[in-house]
PDB file of N, CA, C and O in Angstrom, chain B, residues numbered from 101:
ATOM      1  N   UNK B 101      56.145 -43.513  62.166  1.00  0.00           N
ATOM      2  CA  UNK B 101      57.764 -43.960  62.512  1.00  0.00           C
ATOM      3  C   UNK B 101      58.151 -44.450  60.985  1.00  0.00           C
ATOM      4  O   UNK B 101      57.340 -44.866  60.158  1.00  0.00           O
ATOM      5  N   UNK B 102      59.389 -44.326  60.824  1.00  0.00           N
ATOM      6  CA  UNK B 102      59.844 -44.476  58.965  1.00  0.00           C
ATOM      7  C   UNK B 102      60.528 -45.724  59.508  1.00  0.00           C
ATOM      8  O   UNK B 102      61.119 -45.737  60.588  1.00  0.00           O
ATOM      9  N   UNK B 103      60.393 -46.955  58.554  1.00  0.00           N
ATOM     10  CA  UNK B 103      60.924 -47.906  58.521  1.00  0.00           C
ATOM     11  C   UNK B 103      62.289 -48.011  58.062  1.00  0.00           C
ATOM     12  O   UNK B 103      62.561 -47.438  57.007  1.00  0.00           O
ATOM     13  N   UNK B 104      63.461 -48.830  58.853  1.00  0.00           N
ATOM     14  CA  UNK B 104      65.018 -48.968  58.940  1.00  0.00           C
ATOM     15  C   UNK B 104      65.302 -50.351  59.547  1.00  0.00           C
ATOM     16  O   UNK B 104      64.796 -51.188  60.296  1.00  0.00           O
ATOM     17  N   UNK B 105      66.558 -50.088  58.691  1.00  0.00           N
ATOM     18  CA  UNK B 105      67.110 -51.547  58.896  1.00  0.00           C
ATOM     19  C   UNK B 105      68.641 -51.369  59.381  1.00  0.00           C
ATOM     20  O   UNK B 105      69.426 -50.827  58.603  1.00  0.00           O
ATOM     21  N   UNK B 106      69.110 -51.836  60.716  1.00  0.00           N
ATOM     22  CA  UNK B 106      70.818 -51.069  61.058  1.00  0.00           C
ATOM     23  C   UNK B 106      71.463 -52.554  60.772  1.00  0.00           C
ATOM     24  O   UNK B 106      71.147 -53.576  61.382  1.00  0.00           O
ATOM     25  N   UNK B 107      72.369 -52.463  59.785  1.00  0.00           N
ATOM     26  CA  UNK B 107      73.575 -53.728  59.841  1.00  0.00           C
ATOM     27  C   UNK B 107      74.158 -53.219  60.063  1.00  0.00           C
ATOM     28  O   UNK B 107      74.242 -52.017  59.811  1.00  0.00           O
ATOM     29  N   UNK B 108      75.386 -54.378  61.095  1.00  0.00           N
ATOM     30  CA  UNK B 108      76.371 -54.437  61.820  1.00  0.00           C
ATOM     31  C   UNK B 108      77.274 -55.089  61.677  1.00  0.00           C
ATOM     32  O   UNK B 108      76.889 -56.110  62.247  1.00  0.00           O
ATOM     33  N   UNK B 109      78.496 -55.350  61.240  1.00  0.00           N
ATOM     34  CA  UNK B 109      79.329 -55.917  61.162  1.00  0.00           C
ATOM     35  C   UNK B 109      80.787 -55.645  61.028  1.00  0.00           C
ATOM     36  O   UNK B 109      81.499 -54.914  60.340  1.00  0.00           O
ATOM     37  N   UNK B 110      81.034 -57.086  62.556  1.00  0.00           N
ATOM     38  CA  UNK B 110      81.948 -56.868  63.387  1.00  0.00           C
ATOM     39  C   UNK B 110      83.145 -57.409  62.678  1.00  0.00           C
ATOM     40  O   UNK B 110      83.044 -57.922  61.564  1.00  0.00           O
ATOM     41  N   UNK B 111      84.787 -57.251  63.602  1.00  0.00           N
ATOM     42  CA  UNK B 111      85.759 -57.924  62.658  1.00  0.00           C
ATOM     43  C   UNK B 111      85.690 -59.130  61.991  1.00  0.00           C
ATOM     44  O   UNK B 111      85.951 -59.506  60.848  1.00  0.00           O
ATOM     45  N   UNK B 112      85.177 -59.752  63.229  1.00  0.00           N
ATOM     46  CA  UNK B 112      85.138 -61.362  62.875  1.00  0.00           C
ATOM     47  C   UNK B 112      84.253 -61.754  62.018  1.00  0.00           C
ATOM     48  O   UNK B 112      84.257 -62.960  61.770  1.00  0.00           O
ATOM     49  N   UNK B 113      83.482 -61.090  61.481  1.00  0.00           N
ATOM     50  CA  UNK B 113      83.102 -60.931  59.889  1.00  0.00           C
ATOM     51  C   UNK B 113      81.440 -61.280  60.699  1.00  0.00           C
ATOM     52  O   UNK B 113      80.370 -61.490  60.128  1.00  0.00           O
ATOM     53  N   UNK B 114      81.627 -61.255  61.664  1.00  0.00           N
ATOM     54  CA  UNK B 114      79.799 -61.113  61.987  1.00  0.00           C
ATOM     55  C   UNK B 114      78.635 -60.386  62.007  1.00  0.00           C
ATOM     56  O   UNK B 114      78.601 -59.418  62.767  1.00  0.00           O
ATOM     57  N   UNK B 115      77.471 -60.696  61.194  1.00  0.00           N
ATOM     58  CA  UNK B 115      76.664 -59.699  60.739  1.00  0.00           C
ATOM     59  C   UNK B 115      75.828 -59.495  61.629  1.00  0.00           C
ATOM     60  O   UNK B 115      75.845 -60.453  62.401  1.00  0.00           O
ATOM     61  N   UNK B 116      74.905 -58.535  62.006  1.00  0.00           N
ATOM     62  CA  UNK B 116      73.597 -58.135  62.939  1.00  0.00           C
ATOM     63  C   UNK B 116      72.586 -56.985  62.201  1.00  0.00           C
ATOM     64  O   UNK B 116      72.924 -55.803  62.145  1.00  0.00           O
ATOM     65  N   UNK B 117      71.540 -57.390  61.745  1.00  0.00           N
ATOM     66  CA  UNK B 117      70.958 -56.833  61.083  1.00  0.00           C
ATOM     67  C   UNK B 117      69.352 -56.197  62.085  1.00  0.00           C
ATOM     68  O   UNK B 117      68.496 -57.042  62.344  1.00  0.00           O
ATOM     69  N   UNK B 118      69.210 -55.252  62.379  1.00  0.00           N
ATOM     70  CA  UNK B 118      68.310 -54.843  63.097  1.00  0.00           C
ATOM     71  C   UNK B 118      66.887 -53.768  62.762  1.00  0.00           C
ATOM     72  O   UNK B 118      66.978 -52.541  62.723  1.00  0.00           O
ATOM     73  N   UNK B 119      65.477 -54.625  62.521  1.00  0.00           N
ATOM     74  CA  UNK B 119      64.743 -53.699  62.059  1.00  0.00           C
ATOM     75  C   UNK B 119      64.557 -52.701  63.031  1.00  0.00           C
ATOM     76  O   UNK B 119      64.850 -52.799  64.223  1.00  0.00           O
ATOM     77  N   UNK B 120      63.789 -51.227  62.158  1.00  0.00           N
ATOM     78  CA  UNK B 120      63.028 -50.606  63.260  1.00  0.00           C
ATOM     79  C   UNK B 120      61.610 -50.049  62.617  1.00  0.00           C
ATOM     80  O   UNK B 120      61.609 -50.152  61.390  1.00  0.00           O
ATOM     81  N   UNK B 121      60.667 -49.605  63.052  1.00  0.00           N
ATOM     82  CA  UNK B 121      59.736 -49.301  62.599  1.00  0.00           C
ATOM     83  C   UNK B 121      58.980 -49.868  61.864  1.00  0.00           C
ATOM     84  O   UNK B 121      58.140 -49.200  61.262  1.00  0.00           O
ATOM     85  N   UNK B 122      59.068 -51.630  61.647  1.00  0.00           N
ATOM     86  CA  UNK B 122      58.393 -52.757  60.603  1.00  0.00           C
ATOM     87  C   UNK B 122      57.866 -53.138  61.545  1.00  0.00           C
ATOM     88  O   UNK B 122      58.549 -53.250  62.563  1.00  0.00           O
ATOM     89  N   UNK B 123      56.140 -53.564  61.587  1.00  0.00           N
ATOM     90  CA  UNK B 123      55.544 -54.102  62.733  1.00  0.00           C
ATOM     91  C   UNK B 123      55.443 -55.525  61.693  1.00  0.00           C
ATOM     92  O   UNK B 123      55.504 -55.601  60.466  1.00  0.00           O
ATOM     93  N   UNK B 124      55.262 -56.612  62.765  1.00  0.00           N
ATOM     94  CA  UNK B 124      54.295 -57.595  62.294  1.00  0.00           C
ATOM     95  C   UNK B 124      56.076 -58.475  61.694  1.00  0.00           C
ATOM     96  O   UNK B 124      57.291 -58.340  61.839  1.00  0.00           O
ATOM     97  N   UNK B 125      54.976 -59.428  60.939  1.00  0.00           N
ATOM     98  CA  UNK B 125      55.752 -60.684  60.515  1.00  0.00           C
ATOM     99  C   UNK B 125      56.820 -60.198  59.105  1.00  0.00           C
ATOM    100  O   UNK B 125      57.555 -61.025  58.564  1.00  0.00           O
ATOM    101  N   UNK B 126      56.735 -58.616  58.618  1.00  0.00           N
ATOM    102  CA  UNK B 126      56.694 -57.988  57.100  1.00  0.00           C
ATOM    103  C   UNK B 126      58.608 -58.196  57.619  1.00  0.00           C
ATOM    104  O   UNK B 126      59.431 -58.397  56.727  1.00  0.00           O
ATOM    105  N   UNK B 127      58.851 -58.148  58.428  1.00  0.00           N
ATOM    106  CA  UNK B 127      60.522 -57.713  59.335  1.00  0.00           C
ATOM    107  C   UNK B 127      60.626 -59.268  59.025  1.00  0.00           C
ATOM    108  O   UNK B 127      61.854 -59.181  59.010  1.00  0.00           O
ATOM    109  N   UNK B 128      60.426 -60.507  58.785  1.00  0.00           N
ATOM    110  CA  UNK B 128      61.510 -61.660  58.150  1.00  0.00           C
ATOM    111  C   UNK B 128      61.207 -61.608  56.801  1.00  0.00           C
ATOM    112  O   UNK B 128      61.299 -62.795  56.487  1.00  0.00           O
ATOM    113  N   UNK B 129      60.881 -60.949  55.720  1.00  0.00           N
ATOM    114  CA  UNK B 129      60.652 -61.028  54.722  1.00  0.00           C
ATOM    115  C   UNK B 129      62.428 -60.008  54.357  1.00  0.00           C
ATOM    116  O   UNK B 129      62.897 -60.143  53.227  1.00  0.00           O
ATOM    117  N   UNK B 130      63.078 -59.243  55.226  1.00  0.00           N
ATOM    118  CA  UNK B 130      64.457 -58.542  55.248  1.00  0.00           C
ATOM    119  C   UNK B 130      65.182 -59.893  55.041  1.00  0.00           C
ATOM    120  O   UNK B 130      66.034 -60.032  54.164  1.00  0.00           O
ATOM    121  N   UNK B 131      64.740 -61.068  56.040  1.00  0.00           N
ATOM    122  CA  UNK B 131      66.495 -61.997  56.202  1.00  0.00           C
ATOM    123  C   UNK B 131      66.809 -62.222  54.568  1.00  0.00           C
ATOM    124  O   UNK B 131      67.909 -61.836  54.171  1.00  0.00           O
ATOM    125  N   UNK B 132      66.013 -62.747  53.739  1.00  0.00           N
ATOM    126  CA  UNK B 132      66.222 -63.414  52.028  1.00  0.00           C
ATOM    127  C   UNK B 132      66.943 -62.610  51.554  1.00  0.00           C
ATOM    128  O   UNK B 132      67.718 -62.838  50.625  1.00  0.00           O
ATOM    129  N   UNK B 133      66.764 -61.312  52.249  1.00  0.00           N
ATOM    130  CA  UNK B 133      67.081 -60.025  51.129  1.00  0.00           C
ATOM    131  C   UNK B 133      68.718 -59.825  51.594  1.00  0.00           C
ATOM    132  O   UNK B 133      69.645 -59.516  50.844  1.00  0.00           O
ATOM    133  N   UNK B 134      68.775 -60.058  52.848  1.00  0.00           N
ATOM    134  CA  UNK B 134      69.843 -59.417  53.545  1.00  0.00           C
ATOM    135  C   UNK B 134      71.266 -60.859  53.218  1.00  0.00           C
ATOM    136  O   UNK B 134      72.465 -60.671  53.015  1.00  0.00           O
ATOM    137  N   UNK B 135      70.577 -62.069  53.278  1.00  0.00           N
ATOM    138  CA  UNK B 135      71.313 -63.104  52.939  1.00  0.00           C
ATOM    139  C   UNK B 135      71.628 -62.882  51.532  1.00  0.00           C
ATOM    140  O   UNK B 135      72.826 -63.079  51.328  1.00  0.00           O
ATOM    141  N   UNK B 136      70.912 -62.508  50.385  1.00  0.00           N
ATOM    142  CA  UNK B 136      71.840 -62.617  48.955  1.00  0.00           C
ATOM    143  C   UNK B 136      72.640 -60.809  48.970  1.00  0.00           C
ATOM    144  O   UNK B 136      73.728 -60.873  48.398  1.00  0.00           O
ATOM    145  N   UNK B 137      72.454 -59.938  49.270  1.00  0.00           N
ATOM    146  CA  UNK B 137      73.026 -58.888  49.436  1.00  0.00           C
ATOM    147  C   UNK B 137      74.473 -59.174  50.276  1.00  0.00           C
ATOM    148  O   UNK B 137      75.513 -58.783  49.746  1.00  0.00           O
ATOM    149  N   UNK B 138      74.526 -59.815  51.505  1.00  0.00           N
ATOM    150  CA  UNK B 138      75.790 -59.928  52.054  1.00  0.00           C
ATOM    151  C   UNK B 138      76.154 -61.294  51.801  1.00  0.00           C
ATOM    152  O   UNK B 138      77.049 -61.722  52.529  1.00  0.00           O
ATOM    153  N   UNK B 139      75.827 -61.842  51.210  1.00  0.00           N
ATOM    154  CA  UNK B 139      76.521 -63.213  50.502  1.00  0.00           C
ATOM    155  C   UNK B 139      76.487 -64.147  51.786  1.00  0.00           C
ATOM    156  O   UNK B 139      77.516 -64.793  51.987  1.00  0.00           O
ATOM    157  N   UNK B 140      75.376 -64.310  52.736  1.00  0.00           N
ATOM    158  CA  UNK B 140      75.656 -64.652  54.402  1.00  0.00           C
ATOM    159  C   UNK B 140      74.272 -65.643  54.083  1.00  0.00           C
ATOM    160  O   UNK B 140      73.328 -65.707  53.295  1.00  0.00           O
ATOM    161  N   UNK B 141      74.855 -66.368  55.281  1.00  0.00           N
ATOM    162  CA  UNK B 141      73.661 -67.128  56.151  1.00  0.00           C
ATOM    163  C   UNK B 141      72.511 -66.991  57.117  1.00  0.00           C
ATOM    164  O   UNK B 141      72.576 -68.020  57.790  1.00  0.00           O
ATOM    165  N   UNK B 142      71.594 -66.344  57.503  1.00  0.00           N
ATOM    166  CA  UNK B 142      70.903 -66.141  58.708  1.00  0.00           C
ATOM    167  C   UNK B 142      70.657 -67.328  59.827  1.00  0.00           C
ATOM    168  O   UNK B 142      69.892 -68.272  59.629  1.00  0.00           O
ATOM    169  N   UNK B 143      71.438 -67.130  61.057  1.00  0.00           N
ATOM    170  CA  UNK B 143      71.952 -68.789  61.734  1.00  0.00           C
ATOM    171  C   UNK B 143      70.986 -68.566  63.104  1.00  0.00           C
ATOM    172  O   UNK B 143      70.914 -69.574  63.808  1.00  0.00           O
ATOM    173  N   UNK B 144      70.293 -67.478  63.544  1.00  0.00           N
ATOM    174  CA  UNK B 144      69.755 -67.134  64.360  1.00  0.00           C
ATOM    175  C   UNK B 144      69.071 -65.862  64.394  1.00  0.00           C
ATOM    176  O   UNK B 144      69.730 -64.854  64.139  1.00  0.00           O
ATOM    177  N   UNK B 145      68.028 -65.779  64.631  1.00  0.00           N
ATOM    178  CA  UNK B 145      66.721 -64.492  64.791  1.00  0.00           C
ATOM    179  C   UNK B 145      66.035 -64.076  66.393  1.00  0.00           C
ATOM    180  O   UNK B 145      65.214 -64.751  67.016  1.00  0.00           O
ATOM    181  N   UNK B 146      66.520 -63.044  66.723  1.00  0.00           N
ATOM    182  CA  UNK B 146      65.665 -62.453  67.724  1.00  0.00           C
ATOM    183  C   UNK B 146      64.116 -61.580  67.437  1.00  0.00           C
ATOM    184  O   UNK B 146      64.024 -60.912  66.406  1.00  0.00           O
ATOM    185  N   UNK B 147      63.248 -61.627  68.160  1.00  0.00           N
ATOM    186  CA  UNK B 147      62.563 -61.074  67.313  1.00  0.00           C
ATOM    187  C   UNK B 147      61.864 -59.823  68.813  1.00  0.00           C
ATOM    188  O   UNK B 147      61.590 -60.110  69.978  1.00  0.00           O
ATOM    189  N   UNK B 148      61.773 -58.283  67.981  1.00  0.00           N
ATOM    190  CA  UNK B 148      61.359 -57.516  68.978  1.00  0.00           C
ATOM    191  C   UNK B 148      60.041 -57.011  69.111  1.00  0.00           C
ATOM    192  O   UNK B 148      59.274 -57.479  68.270  1.00  0.00           O
ATOM    193  N   UNK B 149      59.723 -56.498  69.613  1.00  0.00           N
ATOM    194  CA  UNK B 149      58.150 -55.950  70.217  1.00  0.00           C
ATOM    195  C   UNK B 149      57.427 -55.874  69.039  1.00  0.00           C
ATOM    196  O   UNK B 149      56.312 -56.356  68.844  1.00  0.00           O
ATOM    197  N   UNK B 150      58.224 -55.142  68.136  1.00  0.00           N
ATOM    198  CA  UNK B 150      57.361 -54.882  66.989  1.00  0.00           C
ATOM    199  C   UNK B 150      56.841 -56.266  66.265  1.00  0.00           C
ATOM    200  O   UNK B 150      55.876 -56.266  65.501  1.00  0.00           O
ATOM    201  N   UNK B 151      57.404 -57.145  66.511  1.00  0.00           N
ATOM    202  CA  UNK B 151      57.181 -58.154  65.035  1.00  0.00           C
ATOM    203  C   UNK B 151      55.830 -58.829  65.829  1.00  0.00           C
ATOM    204  O   UNK B 151      55.021 -59.633  65.365  1.00  0.00           O
ATOM    205  N   UNK B 152      55.867 -58.285  67.043  1.00  0.00           N
ATOM    206  CA  UNK B 152      54.408 -59.137  67.418  1.00  0.00           C
ATOM    207  C   UNK B 152      52.792 -57.945  67.578  1.00  0.00           C
ATOM    208  O   UNK B 152      51.641 -58.242  67.897  1.00  0.00           O
ATOM    209  N   UNK B 153      53.240 -56.959  67.299  1.00  0.00           N
ATOM    210  CA  UNK B 153      52.628 -55.999  66.850  1.00  0.00           C
ATOM    211  C   UNK B 153      51.740 -56.073  65.646  1.00  0.00           C
ATOM    212  O   UNK B 153      52.195 -56.894  64.849  1.00  0.00           O
ATOM    213  N   UNK B 154      50.415 -55.394  65.147  1.00  0.00           N
ATOM    214  CA  UNK B 154      50.174 -55.923  64.279  1.00  0.00           C
ATOM    215  C   UNK B 154      50.513 -54.203  63.495  1.00  0.00           C
ATOM    216  O   UNK B 154      50.796 -53.221  64.181  1.00  0.00           O
ATOM    217  N   UNK B 155      50.422 -54.185  62.309  1.00  0.00           N
ATOM    218  CA  UNK B 155      50.611 -52.709  61.138  1.00  0.00           C
ATOM    219  C   UNK B 155      49.483 -52.221  60.442  1.00  0.00           C
ATOM    220  O   UNK B 155      48.953 -52.694  59.437  1.00  0.00           O
ATOM    221  N   UNK B 156      49.213 -51.330  61.024  1.00  0.00           N
ATOM    222  CA  UNK B 156      47.872 -50.647  60.732  1.00  0.00           C
ATOM    223  C   UNK B 156      48.217 -49.793  59.465  1.00  0.00           C
ATOM    224  O   UNK B 156      48.986 -48.852  59.264  1.00  0.00           O
ATOM    225  N   UNK B 157      47.039 -50.740  58.431  1.00  0.00           N
ATOM    226  CA  UNK B 157      46.968 -50.102  57.176  1.00  0.00           C
ATOM    227  C   UNK B 157      45.613 -49.580  56.727  1.00  0.00           C
ATOM    228  O   UNK B 157      44.539 -50.180  56.759  1.00  0.00           O
ATOM    229  N   UNK B 158      45.990 -47.763  56.103  1.00  0.00           N
ATOM    230  CA  UNK B 158      44.549 -47.418  56.151  1.00  0.00           C
ATOM    231  C   UNK B 158      44.405 -47.318  54.263  1.00  0.00           C
ATOM    232  O   UNK B 158      45.130 -46.709  53.476  1.00  0.00           O
ATOM    233  N   UNK B 159      43.190 -48.168  54.000  1.00  0.00           N
ATOM    234  CA  UNK B 159      42.903 -48.513  52.947  1.00  0.00           C
ATOM    235  C   UNK B 159      41.709 -47.383  52.719  1.00  0.00           C
ATOM    236  O   UNK B 159      40.989 -47.141  53.688  1.00  0.00           O
ATOM    237  N   UNK B 160      41.468 -46.661  51.431  1.00  0.00           N
ATOM    238  CA  UNK B 160      40.771 -46.374  51.367  1.00  0.00           C
ATOM    239  C   UNK B 160      39.525 -47.245  49.734  1.00  0.00           C
ATOM    240  O   UNK B 160      40.016 -47.614  48.667  1.00  0.00           O
ATOM    241  N   UNK B 161      38.397 -47.313  49.988  1.00  0.00           N
ATOM    242  CA  UNK B 161      37.530 -47.817  48.886  1.00  0.00           C
ATOM    243  C   UNK B 161      36.629 -46.619  48.307  1.00  0.00           C
ATOM    244  O   UNK B 161      35.757 -45.846  48.704  1.00  0.00           O
ATOM    245  N   UNK B 162      37.397 -46.934  47.052  1.00  0.00           N
ATOM    246  CA  UNK B 162      36.608 -45.831  45.962  1.00  0.00           C
ATOM    247  C   UNK B 162      35.001 -46.648  45.662  1.00  0.00           C
ATOM    248  O   UNK B 162      34.879 -47.858  45.472  1.00  0.00           O
ATOM    249  N   UNK B 163      34.328 -46.048  45.674  1.00  0.00           N
ATOM    250  CA  UNK B 163      32.778 -46.875  45.768  1.00  0.00           C
ATOM    251  C   UNK B 163      31.854 -46.022  44.169  1.00  0.00           C
ATOM    252  O   UNK B 163      31.244 -44.998  44.479  1.00  0.00           O
ATOM    253  N   UNK B 164      31.800 -46.301  43.102  1.00  0.00           N
ATOM    254  CA  UNK B 164      31.869 -45.850  41.795  1.00  0.00           C
ATOM    255  C   UNK B 164      30.534 -46.548  41.573  1.00  0.00           C
ATOM    256  O   UNK B 164      30.501 -47.700  42.005  1.00  0.00           O
ATOM    257  N   UNK B 165      29.463 -46.108  41.010  1.00  0.00           N
ATOM    258  CA  UNK B 165      28.306 -46.611  40.467  1.00  0.00           C
ATOM    259  C   UNK B 165      28.248 -46.833  39.153  1.00  0.00           C
ATOM    260  O   UNK B 165      28.483 -45.945  38.334  1.00  0.00           O
ATOM    261  N   UNK B 166      27.876 -48.238  38.786  1.00  0.00           N
ATOM    262  CA  UNK B 166      27.844 -48.058  37.069  1.00  0.00           C
ATOM    263  C   UNK B 166      26.425 -48.110  36.876  1.00  0.00           C
ATOM    264  O   UNK B 166      25.794 -48.926  37.549  1.00  0.00           O
ATOM    265  N   UNK B 167      25.874 -47.433  36.133  1.00  0.00           N
ATOM    266  CA  UNK B 167      25.049 -47.744  35.098  1.00  0.00           C
ATOM    267  C   UNK B 167      25.106 -48.421  33.722  1.00  0.00           C
ATOM    268  O   UNK B 167      25.923 -48.341  32.805  1.00  0.00           O
ATOM    269  N   UNK B 168      23.661 -49.303  33.922  1.00  0.00           N
ATOM    270  CA  UNK B 168      23.746 -50.155  33.068  1.00  0.00           C
ATOM    271  C   UNK B 168      22.417 -49.498  32.040  1.00  0.00           C
ATOM    272  O   UNK B 168      21.379 -48.961  32.426  1.00  0.00           O
ATOM    273  N   UNK B 169      22.977 -49.817  30.324  1.00  0.00           N
ATOM    274  CA  UNK B 169      22.096 -49.171  30.269  1.00  0.00           C
ATOM    275  C   UNK B 169      20.818 -50.406  29.297  1.00  0.00           C
ATOM    276  O   UNK B 169      21.301 -51.170  28.461  1.00  0.00           O
ATOM    277  N   UNK B 170      19.434 -50.418  29.539  1.00  0.00           N
ATOM    278  CA  UNK B 170      18.813 -51.410  29.100  1.00  0.00           C
ATOM    279  C   UNK B 170      18.215 -51.303  28.219  1.00  0.00           C
ATOM    280  O   UNK B 170      17.118 -50.816  28.495  1.00  0.00           O
ATOM    281  N   UNK B 171      18.387 -51.573  26.909  1.00  0.00           N
ATOM    282  CA  UNK B 171      17.819 -51.529  25.523  1.00  0.00           C
ATOM    283  C   UNK B 171      16.874 -52.768  25.116  1.00  0.00           C
ATOM    284  O   UNK B 171      16.365 -52.813  23.996  1.00  0.00           O
TER     285      UNK B 171
END
């Protein structure tokens, strides 16, 4: 699933943001970004089920062998 951020701005000035496809605590990184971008301050946070899931990270290790010349 793609990572998405849904932002809703209501007529009274209330702003609500919701993340989709962002697992774990990574979603909280967006709070500070949104506060700066929207010149607003977060007053409440509710976490979705995705917050409690771990993100699958695929890592590939390159196993290169080094040969040392002994003179």
